[in-house]
N, C-alpha and C positions, 0 to 999 in steps of 0.2 A: 527503539521499538520495545525493548524489555520493560521500561517504565510504563509505556502506554498499555501493554498487555497486562501488567501487574495492577493497573488502575481499574481494570474492568471487574465486574462481579462474575460469579461462576457461569451464569447463563449467557451473559454477553460474551465471555471468552469462548464458550462452547460454540456460539454462532460464528465467531471469527474463525475458529478452527474448521468448522463445517464449510465455510466459504473458501478457505485456503485449500481444503481437500478437493472441492469442486475444481478450482483452478489447476491443481496438480493432476487430477485424474481425467478430466473431460478433454476431448479433442477440440470441441467448439464450446466456448464458454459464453453464456448469455451476457450481453453488455451491461445488464443491470447489476452484475457482480464484478465484472472486470473489463476494463477498456483502456486504450491508449489515450493519454491526455493530449489534446491538440495544442499546438504552439509551444511544445516543450521539447527538450532534448531527449527524446525516447523515454519519457516517464510514463508509467502505467499506474492505474488506480484500481484497487479492490474496494468495493462498496459493500458494507454490511448494514442492513437495516434490522433493528431490534426494537420492536414496539414503536414508540415515537422517536427513538434515537437512531441516528445514522452515524456510523463510524467509517473512516476512510483510512486506507493504508496506501502509501505512495512508494513505488519502487521502480526498478529497472532490471533489464536482463544483463547478466554478465556472461552470457553465451546463449545459445539457442535454448538451453535446457535449465539454466540457473537463474532464478528470479530472486532478487534481493530487495526486500522491503526495508526502507530506511526511516520512514516517518509515518506515524499514526496519530489520529486525532478524532475527536467527536465533532461532527459537522453541525453548525448551527444555522447556516443559511444555504440557499440554493446554489449560489456561485462559489466555486472553489477560490479561496483567497490567495492572492499572489504571494503572500508571505509563506504559505505552506509549500507552494511550488518552488519558491526561491530556496527555502531551507532544504527541500529534497534535492535540488540541484547541487547545493553545497555538500550535502552528505554523500551524494554520488561521486563528486570529484574527490572528496576525502577518501572514500572507499577505494577508488582506483589508484590514488597516490600511495596509500598504504599497501595495497596489493602489489604494485609495481616495485616497491622497495623491500619486499620480503625476500 
């Protein structure tokens, strides 16, 4: 995620932060910004539209109150590619492996 955030320009990064604040602060988040991905093992997607660009962050909950984003990318097509979901699943597994061994 750090590399992804660092790749954004200042205004793009501001928009990402704004959407993340919405997710953190709102009780009911509009699905255009945040939704559960169907047919996944509890993966969630934050969607950030900036001009003609769309950015996606994929993550999961590590409790009811902790949301962990593990993958971010610029979306180029309507459909979410399987490789992005597969990578997020692997990163989720790795997160919990590391957490359980601390």
